[in-house]
C-alpha positions, 0 to 999 in steps of 0.5 A: 710645310705639312708632314704626313701623318705616317711620318709623324708616327715614325718621328715619334717612335724614333724619339721614344726609342732614343729616350728609352735607350738613354734612360735604360740602365745598362745590365749589370755585369756579372762577374765570372767566378774565378777558376779553382786551380788544382795541381798534382804536385808530387807522388811519393811512396808510402813507407813499407813494402807494397804500402802504396803512394801518397799524392800531394795536391795543391788547390787554391780558392782565389774567390772571395767566398769560402768553399765549404765542401769540395769532393772530387772524382778521380780516375787512376790509369796505369802506365799501360793506359788501362783504368786501375782505380777510382777514388773520391777526394775530399778537398774542401773546405777551402777558405776564401783567398787561400791556397792549401796542400792536401795529402791523399794515401793511395793504399796498395797502389805503387807510385810507379804504376800510375800513368795518368790521373783524370779529374772525372768530375766534381761530386760535391761543391758548396760555397759558404753555407749553402744547403746540401740540396744545392750541391748537385747544382754547384758541382757542374759549375765547379767542374767548369771552374777547375783548372788542372796541372801537374808538376809530377811525372804523372799528368793530371787531366780534366 
């Protein structure tokens, strides 16, 4: 029995596709960068009248690479919901696989006047020894990786 020419082409094409599919290595799976948890642990009044508030943050770097610089843009809201201030916090460096506590003094801001803190953005984020020019490219991905929580009475949101 003779197979028409067009059928041979179809069989040949099917065979080539099967062989190519069998020989092609699967695309390597890219591991997603682990989240960077940021927790507002507590707020405590600074000593002295009208001195302000001390914020205690717990931040983890569960990844296998150190973060050499991590600067956060935070917006403070009053208990009335109106923005009361903006602060930049230098959280880094963060060693790989390590959890650290960072303290920040909010001078002139009483703790009981803070109603809510917003992680507005990541200003700088550099892994390892990356050049400073790469900081802007990394900042967006670091913001995506940030997870926020609060054990204080004041919520921390993103």
